[in-house]
N, C-alpha and C positions, 0 to 999 in steps of 0.2 A: 503494500499499498504506499501512497504517493503521500507525504504531508508536505504541506508549504506552509512556512513560517514568516508574518508578517508582522514586521515592525514599523513605526513612524506613527506617523496620524496627529490629532490633539485638536485644541482651540486656536482660532489664531486669530487677528484681528483683519478684516479687509486690505487685501495690499500687502499682506505680510505672503509667507513661503514657510512651506512644510516639506522633507522628505519622507516617502514611503522607501520602504525593502521589501524584498519576499525572493526567501529562498526554498532550495528543495536540496535539502542536505541529503547523501548519500545517494542521489537518482545520477544516472548515467546514461540520459539522453543526448543524442547527437545531434538531433534535430527535432526543431519542435520551434513551437511559437508561445511565447509569455507576454502577459501583461496585466493589466488592471480595467476593469469594471465596476462602478458604481450603480448604486441604488439610494433614493431620495423616498423618504416617507412617502407612502402614495404614487410612488412613479415607479414603471419599469427600470429596469437594471440596463444600463447602458453602456457600450464600451467606450473605455476613455483613452484605451493606448494599450497599441500591443509591439512586442520586439521578435523578430524570428532570430532562430541559432546563426542565421549569417550576417544579421545586422539589420535589418529593413525592416523602417519604422510604420505607423501609422497611428495617428490624432483623430479624434474625434474633433469636428470643426472649434467648437466653443472651447477647447484648451489650447489648441494651436496658436502657438509663440508665445506661450505662458508654460506650458508642461513640457519636461522634457525625458525620455524614457531612454535607459541607458543598460547593458549588459555587462558582467563581469563575464571576463574569457575563459577564467580559468575554473569558475563552477558555473551551477545553474541558479542563478541570481539576477535580482533584477534591483533598480532602483526607478524613482519618479520624482522627478523634484518640479515642485510645484511652487511657480511664481506668480506673485500679482494675483493674488486667490480672491475669490468673490463670493458674497453671498451666497451665490446659486451653484458652488461647487461643493458645500454641506451635503455629507452623503456617508453612507457606510461602501468604503474603498474595499473590493474583493479582488485576491493575485489568482490567478489560471496560469494554470499550464498546458497544453497538448502537444502531447508525442506524435510524432507523425505515425501514421498507422491509427491512431485511436480517432474513436466519435465522438468524444464528448470531454468536457476538461476537469483537470482537477481542481478544486478550488483552497484558498485558503480561508484562513475562519472568519476574516473582517476586522477592519479596521476603520474607528469613526473619526471623521475630516468636521472637523464646525468650523466653519468662518463668522464672525459676526464680533461685531462691537460691543 
């Protein structure tokens, strides 16, 4: 069973920054996609950003230019640097990992991000 370990998140004022991290310790996948979804109360879960094992990235339009996803080349671990945060970024952020040939995602437990003054 693959376990995703998330860290980061918390409370920040509008315009502030936060950094989320997600690791899959012990996993040995070589081809995969990894990233973050978020879900606000009463809303559908939406993709925020993703990165593939070859470094290709994609972002939701609402976070382009503000969020940056990156990965560690030595292990299965990603970071999401979130700058210029807005109240509408408030949500629970879920890390996901989808290895090649798997039909669904492994999920992290979720971490709360709250942007409020």
